[in-house]
C-alpha positions in Angstrom: 0.0 0.0 0.0 1.3 3.5 -0.9 2.3 5.5 2.1 0.2 8.6 1.3 -0.9 11.0 4.0 -3.4 13.8 4.6 -2.6 15.9 7.6 -5.4 17.9 9.1 -4.9 20.6 11.7 -1.3 20.3 10.7 0.3 23.0 12.9 3.9 23.1 11.9 4.0 19.4 10.8 4.4 17.3 13.9 2.8 14.2 12.4 4.9 14.7 9.2 8.1 15.0 11.1 7.3 11.9 13.2 6.2 9.7 10.3 9.4 10.6 8.4 11.6 10.5 11.4 12.7 14.1 10.9 14.2 14.4 14.4 17.3 16.6 13.8 17.9 19.9 12.1 19.9 18.1 9.4 17.1 15.7 8.7 14.7 18.6 8.2 17.2 20.6 6.1 17.6 17.7 3.7 13.8 17.5 3.2 13.4 21.2 2.9 16.2 21.5 0.3 14.9 18.4 -1.6 18.1 16.5 -1.0 16.1 13.5 0.2 12.6 12.1 -0.3 10.1 11.6 2.5 9.1 8.0 3.2 5.5 9.0 3.8 4.2 11.3 1.1 1.9 14.0 2.3 -0.4 14.6 -0.6 -2.4 17.4 1.1 -2.5 19.2 4.4 -4.7 21.8 6.1 -3.7 24.5 8.6 -5.8 27.5 9.3 -5.8 29.6 12.5 -9.0 31.5 12.9 -7.5 33.8 15.6 -4.9 35.1 13.2 -6.4 37.8 10.8 -3.4 39.0 8.9 -0.8 36.3 9.6 -0.9 32.5 9.5 2.4 31.7 11.2 1.9 27.9 11.5 0.9 27.5 7.9 3.8 29.7 6.7 6.3 27.7 8.8 4.9 24.4 7.4 5.3 25.7 3.8 8.8 26.9 4.5 9.9 23.4 5.6 7.8 21.2 3.4 6.4 23.3 0.5 2.7 23.5 -0.4 0.2 21.0 -1.8 -2.5 21.6 -4.4 -5.9 20.0 -4.5 -7.3 18.0 -7.4 -8.4 21.1 -9.2 -5.0 22.6 -9.0 -5.9 25.1 -6.3 -4.2 25.9 -3.0 -6.8 25.4 -0.3 -4.4 24.4 2.5 -4.8 27.6 4.4 -8.6 27.8 4.3 -11.1 27.0 7.0 -11.3 23.2 6.7 -15.1 23.3 7.1 -15.4 25.2 3.8 -13.1 23.0 1.8 -14.6 20.6 -0.7 -13.5 17.3 0.6 -13.9 15.6 -2.8 -11.1 17.9 -4.1 -8.5 16.5 -1.7 -6.1 14.0 -3.4 -6.6 10.4 -2.4 -4.6 9.1 0.5 -4.3 6.0 2.7 -3.6 7.6 6.1 -5.4 10.5 7.7 -3.6 12.1 10.6 -4.4 15.1 12.7 -4.4 16.6 16.2 -7.8 18.2 16.6 -9.1 20.3 19.6 -11.3 18.9 22.4 -14.7 20.7 21.8 -18.4 20.1 22.4 -19.3 17.2 20.1 -23.0 17.1 20.8 -25.3 16.7 17.9 -27.5 19.8 17.2 -30.7 17.7 16.7 -31.8 14.2 17.2 -31.4 12.3 14.0 -32.6 8.9 12.8 -29.3 8.1 11.1 -25.9 9.5 10.6 -26.8 10.7 7.1 -26.7 14.5 7.0 -25.3 14.5 10.6 -24.7 18.1 11.8 -23.0 19.0 15.0 -22.5 22.5 16.5 -21.0 25.0 14.1 -17.2 25.4 14.4 -16.6 22.0 16.0 -13.8 20.5 14.0 -14.6 16.8 14.5 -17.4 17.1 11.9 -14.8 18.2 9.3 -12.8 15.1 10.1 -15.9 12.9 9.8 -16.8 14.5 6.5 -13.3 13.9 5.2 -13.5 10.3 6.2 -16.9 9.8 4.7 -15.8 11.3 1.3 -12.3 10.0 1.0 -12.6 6.6 2.8 -9.0 6.3 4.0 -8.1 2.8 5.1 -6.3 4.1 8.2 -6.7 7.0 10.6 -4.4 8.2 13.4 -5.6 11.1 15.6 -4.4 12.9 18.7 -6.3 14.8 21.3 -6.1 15.8 25.0 -6.5 13.1 27.6 -9.7 14.7 29.0 -11.5 13.8 25.7 -12.4 10.5 27.3 -14.2 12.1 30.2 -15.9 15.1 28.6 -18.2 16.8 29.2 -18.3 16.9 33.0 -22.1 16.7 33.1 -22.3 13.6 30.7 -19.0 11.8 31.1 -17.8 10.0 28.0 -20.4 11.5 25.6 -18.0 13.3 23.3 -15.7 10.3 22.8 -18.7 8.1 22.3 -20.0 10.4 19.5 -16.6 10.0 17.8 -16.7 6.2 18.2 -20.3 6.1 16.9 -19.4 8.1 13.8 -16.5 5.8 13.0 -18.7 2.8 13.6 -21.3 4.0 11.2 -18.6 4.7 8.6 -17.3 1.1 8.8 -14.2 1.5 11.0 -12.8 -0.4 14.0 -11.1 1.8 16.6 -8.3 1.4 19.2 -7.3 4.1 21.6 -4.7 4.7 24.3 -3.9 7.6 26.6 -0.1 7.9 26.5 2.2 9.9 28.8 5.2 10.4 26.7 7.6 10.4 29.6 6.4 7.0 30.7 7.9 5.7 27.5 11.2 7.4 27.8 10.4 10.7 26.1 11.5 14.1 27.3 8.1 15.5 28.4 5.4 14.5 30.8 2.6 15.0 28.4 -0.6 12.9 28.4 -2.5 12.7 25.2 -5.3 10.4 23.7 -4.3 8.7 20.5 -6.9 7.1 18.3 -6.1 4.5 15.6 -8.9 3.5 13.3 -9.0 1.2 10.4 -11.6 0.2 7.8 -13.2 -3.2 8.5 -12.3 -4.2 4.9 -8.5 -3.9 5.5 -6.2 -6.9 5.7 -5.0 -5.5 9.1 -8.6 -5.6 10.4 -8.9 -9.2 9.2 -5.7 -10.2 11.0 -6.8 -8.6 14.2 -10.2 -10.3 14.0 -8.6 -13.7 13.5 -6.1 -13.1 16.3 -8.6 -12.1 18.9 -11.4 -14.4 17.6 -13.9 -12.0 16.2 -16.8 -13.3 14.1 -18.4 -10.2 12.6 -22.1 -9.9 11.9 -24.5 -7.1 10.9 -26.6 -7.8 14.0 -24.8 -6.0 16.8 -27.1 -7.4 19.4 -25.9 -10.9 18.6 -22.4 -9.8 19.4 -23.0 -8.2 22.8 -23.5 -10.1 26.0 -23.7 -8.3 29.3 -21.4 -10.6 31.3 -19.2 -12.1 28.6 -16.8 -10.9 26.0 -17.4 -12.4 22.6 -13.7 -12.4 21.7 -10.3 -12.6 23.5 -10.0 -8.9 23.7 -7.2 -8.9 26.2 -4.9 -9.9 23.3 -5.6 -6.5 21.8 -4.4 -4.8 25.0 -1.5 -7.0 25.7 0.0 -8.3 22.5 -1.3 -7.6 19.0 -3.1 -4.3 19.2 -1.6 -1.2 17.4 -0.6 0.5 20.6 0.3 -2.7 22.5 3.1 -3.5 20.0 4.6 0.0 20.3 3.9 0.9 23.9 3.8 -2.3 26.1 1.8 -2.4 29.2 1.5 -4.7 32.3 -0.8 -7.7 31.5 -4.5 -6.9 31.4 -6.7 -9.6 32.7 -10.2 -10.3 31.2 -11.8 -9.4 34.5 -10.3 -5.9 34.2 -12.1 -5.2 30.9 -15.4 -3.3 30.9 -17.8 -3.8 28.0 -20.5 -1.5 26.7 -22.6 -1.3 23.5 -23.1 2.1 21.9 -26.6 3.1 21.1 -27.4 2.7 17.4 -28.1 6.3 16.7 -25.7 9.2 17.1 -28.5 11.4 18.3 -29.2 9.0 21.2 -25.5 9.0 22.1 -25.5 12.8 22.2 -28.7 13.0 24.2 -28.2 10.5 26.9 -25.2 8.2 26.7 -22.7 8.3 29.5 -19.8 5.9 30.2 -16.5 5.7 32.0 -13.9 5.2 29.2 -10.6 4.0 30.6 -7.2 4.9 29.3 -7.1 2.1 26.7 -9.7 0.3 24.7 -11.2 -0.7 21.4 -14.6 -0.4 19.6 -15.6 -3.3 17.4 -18.9 -3.2 15.6 -20.3 -0.7 18.1 -19.2 -2.7 21.2 -16.7 -0.9 23.4 -14.0 -2.7 25.4 -12.0 -0.6 27.8 -9.5 -1.2 30.6 -7.0 0.7 32.7 -3.4 0.0 31.6 -0.1 0.6 33.2 3.1 1.2 31.2 5.8 -1.5 31.1 8.8 0.4 29.7 12.3 -0.6 30.5 14.3 1.6 28.2 16.3 4.8 28.4 14.7 8.0 29.8 15.3 11.3 28.1 15.4 14.2 30.5 15.0 18.0 30.3 18.7 18.2 30.8 19.3 16.2 27.7 17.5 18.8 25.5 18.8 22.0 27.2 21.6 24.0 25.7 25.0 22.7 26.6 27.7 24.2 28.9 29.4 25.5 25.7 26.4 27.4 24.4 26.1 31.1 25.1 22.4 31.8 25.5 21.1 35.2 24.6 20.8 37.6 27.5 17.1 38.2 26.7 16.2 34.8 28.2 17.7 35.5 31.6 15.5 36.5 34.5 16.6 39.7 36.4 17.6 39.0 40.0 14.8 41.2 41.3 12.2 39.2 39.5 13.3 35.9 41.0 12.8 36.3 44.7 10.9 38.8 46.8 12.1 37.5 50.2 14.3 34.7 51.6 14.7 32.0 48.8 13.6 29.3 51.3 10.0 30.7 51.5 7.6 28.7 49.4 4.3 30.0 50.8 2.5 33.4 50.9 -0.5 34.2 53.1 -2.4 37.3 51.9 -5.5 36.7 54.0 -4.6 39.7 56.2 -3.2 41.9 53.5 -1.9 41.8 50.0 1.8 41.8 49.0 3.0 44.7 47.0 3.0 44.7 43.2 6.7 44.2 42.9 6.6 41.2 45.3 3.8 39.6 43.3 5.7 40.0 40.1 8.4 37.5 41.1 8.8 33.8 40.2 9.0 32.9 43.8 5.5 34.3 44.4 3.8 33.0 41.3 5.2 29.4 41.7 4.7 29.4 45.5 1.7 28.3 47.6 -0.9 31.0 48.2 -3.8 32.0 50.3 -6.0 34.9 49.1 -9.3 36.4 50.0 -11.8 36.2 47.1 -15.4 37.3 46.6 -17.9 35.4 44.6 -20.4 37.2 42.3 -23.1 36.9 44.9 -20.9 38.7 47.5 -19.8 35.5 49.3 -16.2 35.8 50.6 -13.9 32.8 50.6 -10.3 31.8 50.8 -8.6 30.8 47.6 -5.5 28.6 48.0 -3.1 26.7 45.7 -0.1 24.6 46.4 3.6 25.3 45.8 5.5 24.0 42.8 9.2 23.8 42.2 10.7 27.1 41.3 13.3 25.6 39.0 12.7 22.7 36.6 15.2 19.9 37.2 17.7 18.6 34.7 17.3 14.9 35.7 13.5 14.6 35.0 11.4 15.0 31.9 10.0 18.4 31.3 6.6 19.2 32.6 3.7 19.5 30.1 4.4 22.5 27.9 1.4 24.9 27.3 0.8 27.6 24.7 1.6 30.2 27.4 5.2 29.0 27.7 7.6 31.8 28.3 5.0 34.2 29.8 4.9 35.1 33.5 2.8 32.2 34.8 3.1 29.1 36.9 3.3 26.7 34.0 6.3 28.4 32.4 9.6 26.4 32.8 12.5 28.3 34.3 15.9 26.6 34.5 19.5 27.2 35.7 21.7 27.9 32.7 24.3 25.2 32.3 27.1 27.6 31.4 26.6 30.5 33.8 24.4 29.0 36.6 22.0 31.9 36.2 18.2 31.5 36.1 16.5 31.8 32.7 13.6 31.0 30.5 13.7 28.3 27.8 14.9 29.2 24.4 12.6 28.7 21.5 14.9 25.9 20.2 14.6 24.2 23.6 10.8 24.2 23.5 11.1 22.5 20.1 13.3 19.8 21.4 11.0 19.2 24.4 8.4 18.3 21.8 10.9 16.2 19.8 11.0 18.6 16.9 14.3 19.3 15.0 16.0 22.4 16.4 14.8 25.6 14.7 11.8 24.0 13.0 9.8 27.1 13.7 12.5 29.7 13.1 11.4 30.7 9.6 8.2 31.3 7.7 7.6 31.5 3.9 5.1 34.2 3.1 2.6 34.1 0.3 4.8 36.5 -1.7 7.7 34.1 -1.5 9.7 36.1 1.0 11.2 34.4 4.1 10.9 36.0 7.6 11.6 34.9 11.1 8.7 33.8 13.3 8.2 35.9 16.5 9.5 34.3 19.6 6.2 34.2 21.4 4.6 32.5 18.4 7.3 29.8 18.3 6.6 28.9 21.9 2.8 29.0 21.2 3.3 26.5 18.3 5.2 24.1 20.6 2.6 24.4 23.3 0.0 23.3 20.7 2.0 20.5 19.3 2.5 16.8 19.9 5.5 14.8 21.0 7.1 14.0 17.6 9.2 11.0 18.7 6.0 9.2 19.9 4.8 9.3 16.3 8.2 8.1 15.1 7.7 5.1 17.3 4.3 4.5 15.9 5.6 4.7 12.4 7.4 1.4 12.7 4.1 -0.3 13.3 2.4 1.6 10.6 5.0 0.7 8.1 4.6 -3.0 8.9 0.8 -2.7 8.6 1.0 -0.9 5.2 3.5 -3.5 3.9 0.8 -6.2 4.2 -2.0 -4.3 2.5 -2.7 -4.5 -1.3 0.1 -2.9 -3.2 -2.1 -1.2 -5.9 -3.8 1.1 -3.4 
């Protein structure tokens, strides 16, 4: 099977880098300058940021590194709102990838079938679903935040069940796993939900069915028994499943697996379905199998120290924190109590204060007074551990921003843009340059580079998955 890819919500190309194992600046340079071909050919991509009116930094950065892609009509629609793109104009592909946002997936009205299904406007899942319905890719690999499985709070599991129901109706089997990158040796403690779906007509699906003992039928009710699994589903968790082969776990027993049948109609799922999806599972013919898994990784651990600038690197002065912005009192103080009176503005504008524990008087909208409190966190991020989860606010003055001790000088500073890229597994300086629509090349602003990385995925996780994907594609028909 041809290794052809469509990358939706592409950002700066995290999936593309991972699939093609572009993990160093030299790897990326060779692709950018056409000195080497990519193993996985991206035939089309989509990246549009609605919040940016005059600039589209992520798209421009993607084009600088990888070039553009035209649709079947010869038009460039890669920087248009995906909901307005004619999906039939997208070139054919065999793997759909994308990191889409966690939104409200509820259906706008109760429907008798999935035909003409409409969710709330602006929810990007429906563009994925439409792309799948029109293009029928044999394989799909998606990424989302870990809370997807539990949302919304008032109807736990509904949103993920809507996604599963849509894929069921389109003829796909689904596997999922919540993966903390650091638990498999990567350089960041980042938990994300990964979804792997495959058409029921693929050879891969047939092999999985045979391995776990599936006998498919059109009558879902014949498959589902309240107290008994109709197949040896634990093999999917422990041995043969897509994620099991790449990210091993401690053995899951049959008694640990919870089973649930999805309602037949998407409208019913949206209206009333609620279920506790665990961190791993599968959906086969509308029957859900889920269990809690624990990582079983014995390999090397990459740490924050491994991706920071070395002792020989002179870091620009703009990254260093002025002494007066670090501490407002004795460095050993990790708590502030402002219930009797607030600290001064200068004291509150220090990293010691913002990362320390706090007690503050607050007043609710109804006039009720209460004490707000939050715990302390480490002032400095340690070299010998993976980085904390990086957010889009990285580099700004807030608790989530990493601050480190510079290896060369010992002074306290923020992360460089290149360090944030390496925390996500991207090649150094992936986001440094953008290619504008007039062909000119400009540098991306520092805050935008950090924002892009806060929005991205851990590239080397995708590089690990690529090995399994390559094996799967090798066994599919060669003429597709």
